[in-house]
N, C-alpha and C positions, 0 to 999 in steps of 0.2 A: 542569230541565235542569242536568246536572252538566258543567261545562266545565273541562278540565284545561289548565294551563300546561305548557310543555315540562319544567320542572324536576320536576314531579310524576310524569311518566311517561317520563322520558328513558331510553333503552336498555331499554325494557320488553320482556321476552321474550314473544313472541307466543303461546307455548304454556305459559306459567307460570301460577301461581295468581292473580296480580293480573289478568292478562288474562281469566282465567275469571270472576272476580268482576265485571269490567266487562261481560262478555257476559251474566251473570246479571241484572245491573241493567237492561241494555237489553231483554233478552227477557222480563223480568217484566211489562213494559207499564206499570209505575208510574213509571219514570224514563227520561229520555233522557240519553245520555252522549256527549259530543262533544269535539272539539278544533277550534280555528280552523284554517283552511287553513295559516296560517303555522306553527303548531305541528306539523302533519303534515309540512311540508317540513323543519323542523328535526329532527324525529325521524328521518326518512329520511336526512338529511344526516349526522347523528351516526353512523349505522350504516355509511354509505358513504364517509365523508371520508378514511379511510386507504387506500382502494382504489387511487387513482392512485399514491401513493408506493410502496406495496407492489408494484404492477405494474412500476413503473420499476426497483425493486430486482431483480426477477426478470429484466428485460430486460438490466440491467447484468451480472448473473451469467452469462447466456447469452453475452453479448459477450465476457466474460473467458474463458469456456470455449472459444469459437471460436478465441481467440488461441493456445491451446496444443494444439489438435487438428490433426493432419496431414490430416484428412479433413473433408468438409462435415458440419456438425452438422444432423441431420434434425429435431431437436426444434424445435417452433414454439410460439408462444403466440398465443391468439386476440386479436383487436384490443381495445384498451382501449375499454370501453363503460360510462361512468359512468351514463348515463341508464337503461340496462337495470337496473343495480343499484338505482338510486333508485326505479324503477318497481316493482321487487320489494318493497321495503320500504313504499312507498306502498300497494301492494295488501294486504300483510299488516296494516298498521295501519288501512287503510280498512275492513277487515272487522271490526275491533274497535270502532272509534269512528265515530260520525256526524261528518261534517265540515261545519263552518260556513264557507261560502265567503267569500273576501275580495274585495269589489268593487273595480273600478278606482278609484272615487272614494275609497274607504278607503285604498288604496295611495298615491294622490297626497297625501292629507291627512297620512298617516304620514310621508312623505318631507319634507313642508313642516314638520311639527312637529319632526322630527329636526334640520332645518337651523337651527331656532331653539334647539335643545337644551332644549326644554321637556318636562316630565314627561308620560308616563313615559320620554321620551328624556332624555339628559343629555350633559354635556360631559366628554370624556375627554382630558385634556391639552390639545393644541391642535386637537382635532377634536371633532365631534359624533357620537354613536352612539345606537343604541336604536330605529331605525326599525321593527325587527321587533316589539319590545315595544309600540310605538304601534299597529302593525297589529293585533296581538292585542287590545289594549284597544278600538280602534274597532270591530273585528268583533263583540265582545261587546255593545257599545252598540247597534250596528246591528241585531243579532239581537233585543235587547229592544224596540226601537222597531217592528220588523216583526212581533213576536209579543207583543202587549200582555197576553195572558193567561199568559205564561210567567214563572216564577221561575227565577233563575239562581244556582247555587252555583259560584263560581269557586275552583278548587283551585290554589293557588300559595304557595310560601314566599318569593317575591320581594317582601317588604314594602318594600324600599328603593325599588324603582321603581313598584310598584303601590299602595303605601300599605297601611294596616292593615285596610282594609275599613270603617273608621268615619270617619276623617278623610282627606281627599284634598287634595294640594297643588294650587295653581293651575298650569295651567288644568283639571286633571282634576275639580276640584270643580264647574266649570261644565259639563264634559262629562256628568257624572252627575246633574245637577240634574233632579229629578222621577223619577229611577229608583232612588234610594237604597234604598227599601223593597223593591225587587225583586232586590237583589243581596245574597248572603251570602258569607262567605269561610271556606274550610277550608285548613289549611296543607299537608297531604300526603295520600298515599293511605291510610295507616292511619286517618286521621281520617274519611275517606269510609266505610271499612269499619265503623267504630264507629257512624257516624251513620245508615247506611242498611241495615245487615245485622245479623243475629244468627246465631251459629254453632249448628248443629243437631247432635245426637248422632250419632256415627259409626255405631253399631249400627242405629239407626233408618234411617239413610240407606242402609246396605248392604241391608237387607231390601227397601226400596222399589226400590232400583236393580236388584236381582236379579230381582224380579217383573216390572218394567217392561221390562227389556232382553230378557227371554225371550219377550215377547209377539210374536205374528205381525206386527203392523204395524211394530214396530221392526226385526225381523229382515228384513222386506221392504225397509225403508228402507236398511238396511245393505247389502243385496244390490245395490240400485240404485246406491248411492254407490260401491260397489266397482267396478261396471262403468264408472262415470264417471271415477274417479281412479286406478285401478290399471292403468296402461299404462306400458310401458317398452320402449324400443328395445333396451336391453341385456338385458332380461328379468329374471324372478324365478325362484327355485327353489321347486318344489313336490313333492308326492308323486303319482306317476302311478297309473293304474288297477292296475298290477301291483305297487304299493307300492315302486316304485323312484323315485329322484330324477329329476325332469324340469325343463326350463326352459320358462317360458311368459311371454308378453308382454302378455296382456290377456284379458278374459273374452269368450267368444262370446255369452253371454246371462247374465242374472242368475243367480248361483249359489245353491245352497241354503246356509242359514246357521244355525249354532247357537252359543249363548253358552257359552264354556268357563269363564270366571272373571270376577269383578268385584273390583277392589281399589282402595285409596286413595280411598275415597268420602268426600267432604266436602259438607256442606250449609250453606246460608245462608238464613235466613228474611228475606224482603224484603216489607215491607208486608203481612204475614200469609200470603204464599205462600212455599213452600220450594223452593229451586233447588239442584240437586246437580251436582257434577262427579265423574267416576269414570274409572278406567282399565278398559277392557273388552277381553277377548281373545275373538276369534271364530274358529270353524272354518268355512271355506268349501269347497264342493265343487261342481264343475260342469264344463261344457265351456269350455276355454281354448285360445287360440292359442299355438302354440309357435314363431311366426315365419312359419309357412305358414298364411295365413288360410283356405286351402281345405281344411285338414285339422286341425280342432280335436280335442283329446283331453281325456279326463277328468282333472282335476287337483284336488288338495286343498292348502290352505295355512292357516296361522294368521295372523291379522291383528289387531294391537293398535291401539286408538284411545283417545283421551280423549273422553268423552261429557258433554255438558251437557244437563240435562233437568229437568223439573218434575214434581212428584207430583200436580198438579191433574188432575182428571178432564177428559177432552176437550181437554187442552192440545195444543199443536203437537208435532210429532215431535221427538225429541231431536236435538241438533246434534252431529255428529262433529267433534272438534277434534284437531289435531296427529296425523294418522294416520301410523303407522310403515310401513316396508316389510314386505310379507308374508314369512313364514318357512315352512320345511318342518315339517310336524307331526312330533312326536316319536313314532316307531313303538314305543318302549318304554313310552310312557304308555298304560296299558291303558284308562283312562277316556276319553282322547281317541280311541283307536282304536275303542272301542265306539260313541262318538258318530258317528265317521266311517262306521261300518258302517250306522247308521240313516240317515245322509244318503244313502249309496249306494242303499239300499232305496227311499228317498223319490224320488230322482232316477229310478230304474228305473220306479217307478209313474207318475211324470209323463210319462216317455217313452212308456209304453204308452198312456196316455190320449191323448196328442198324436197317436200313430199311429192310434188308433181314430177320433178326430175327423177326421183327414186322409182315412182310408178312407171314412168316411161322406160327406165332402164330394165325394170322387171318384165314389162311387156316385150321388150326386145329379147330378153333371155327366153321368154316363153316361145316366141316365134322361132328362135334358134332351135329350141328343143323340139318343137313340132316338126321342123324341117328334118332334124336328125332322125326322128322317129319315122316320118313318112319315107325318107330315103331308104330306111332299113326294111320297109314293108313293100312287097310286090302287090300293091293295092289293086292295080288293074287286073293282073292275072288272077289274084285271089278271088276278087268279086266275080269275074267271068266264070271261073271254074265253079264257084259256089252257086251261081245262078243255074249253071248247066247240071250240076250234080244234085243240088238240094231242092230246087224248086220244081217239084214234080207236077204232073198235070193236076193232081189233086191239091197242089200248093201246100205241102207239108212245111209250115212255117217253123215248127220246132226243129225239124231236121235242118232247115236252112240256117237257123241261128247257130246250131251246134257246129255245122260244117264250116260256116264262116269263121267261127271262133278258132276252129282247128287250123284252118288255112292261114289265118293271121298269125297264130302262134308259131306255125312252122316257118313262116317267112321272116320272123324277127331274129335278127342277129343279136342275141342277148349279150354275148361277150363284148361285141363292138359297141352296143348301146350303153352298156354299163361303163365301159371305158370312156366313151364320149361324154357321158354324164359327169363322170369324175373329173375329167380334164377341163370341160368347157362350161358347165352350167352352175348357176348359183344355188346355194342351199335353200333359198326361200322361194323357189318357183311355185306358183299356184298350179298344181298338176290337174286340178279340176278344170282350170282354164285350158290346159293342153288338150284334155278330152273334148272340150267344146270346140277347140281349134280344129281337131281332127274331123269332128262332125260337120263343121262349117266348110271344110275343104271338099266335101262330097255332097253338094246340094241336091242331087237327084235321088239320094237315098237317105232315109232317116234310120241310120244304123246305130244310133247312140245306145239304144237298149240292147242291141245285139253284141256290141263289143265286149270282150272279156274285161273284167275289172282288174287293172294292173296295179300292184303295190309298188309305186315308183321309189319308195324309200329303201327297198331291198328286193330287187327283182330276182325271183328264183325260177320263174317260168310263166307262161301264159296258158290258161286253160279255157276251153270253150264251155258253153252252157250245156247242161245235161239234156238229152233228148233221145228219140228213137233212132235206130240205125237207118241209113239211107240205102235204098236199093240202087246199086251202081249200074243196073242194066236199064234204068229208065231213060227215056229219050231226053236230049238236051232241049232247052228252050232257046230259040234263036231270036226271039223278039225282045222288046223292052217292056219294063213294068212301070206302072204309074201308081205311086203310093200316096195316100192322103196323109197330110202332116199331123192329123189328130190321131195319136195312137190309142186313145181311150175309146174311140168309136170306130170300129172297123167298118169298111165300106160294104162288105158282103154280109148277107144274113147269117152265113155259117161262120162268121168271125174272121174271115180271111180277106186280104186285099182283092179288089176287082182287077181283072185283067182285061185290057182293051182288045177285043177280038180283031179289030182292024189292024193291030200292030203285031199279030202273031199269036 
């Protein structure tokens, strides 16, 4: 465990090379890198401590401006919120370091030690000081006691208060009794780099970086991260489908991604594993919102990020660090435009596949509906009775049509059908397709024109076509009928289908 004192990481840029090395050390799995909670608070405080004074300076300037204006000044300043700024820096540094918590017992002991002005606290003129140093010291000791298998490297140049790492003043010598062999000391950040890392050739790093960052898993990870982090109420500028500038505020779905360039690659070998950081420029293309979430449009942008990654096979995905705001692609850059052309082609292919899968799913839903409808109809019985009752010797087609409609209507379980539709069917079923499916299911009869027209969006009943009454005393037809498929040109001269006498 490498534990930093405040002086070793004070005002650490969260996106700078020192922070990158700390991330490499942590992600290597060979080392833990931490700060005590008190150090985290000091780091955040050092970044935010000038905020109240600068805020008040602006307020004073606004007050002076109001004094000389003959109208009301409309400019306003958001309320002073120190805690918001502190939380911002706590979050940034909390992503870089593991944090060793300071217990309530440690805090009480630190205050008591300061009251006595005993090391690492001290007396300053007529008062005691150093409770924060004592809290840091006690946090390290508490960590060692709770983790008996851990070794600690404490990084600090404050030898005046914390000693030289070999000899400790009273009562620190008693604090560390039994733990001396588990604590080592380094003076600053450069000493950590020298002790735990080895610089790797830039050329080797560039080749590895280029190959890894062009891989599909990495590009997919970049696309997903873009969806999560690239959102803005004010919007970004991109290149629209017509190669004109457009504003967009967020991705509708994961965009297609290609690597444009890798620069500033540095590598460090940590315990036999090589970790790299690099600046990567990505070209992104896909559907993005332009403020109207109901109407996304195709947009292209260039996104630059810093990337932390390892060359080990099977290692975790690279980490995107310090992403910048996306920019508009340079239309005069022929190489970028050629890559964008490929992305557009790829997106078009994805869209076609998605539509095909959707249509297949719709067809499956239609088939399900057809089955549900057919299961609820006594088709065979209805048709047999309709032929017997409606098709008289004089072949009264109008009566047959009406009777068939009535029989179908009587055999439909409307309640069950409605329930089945509500529970199992999609809202966008092509019901004309269902009607065609019913027709195709009965190839010997062209009954499409005879079926009652059903309003599937709100079934209230099924009615047959209007026609003359059927004489129930007429004889049944025992034979089979053969209908011509062309309903516009009846077979018989009297406008009725022919009956084959040989078949009844």
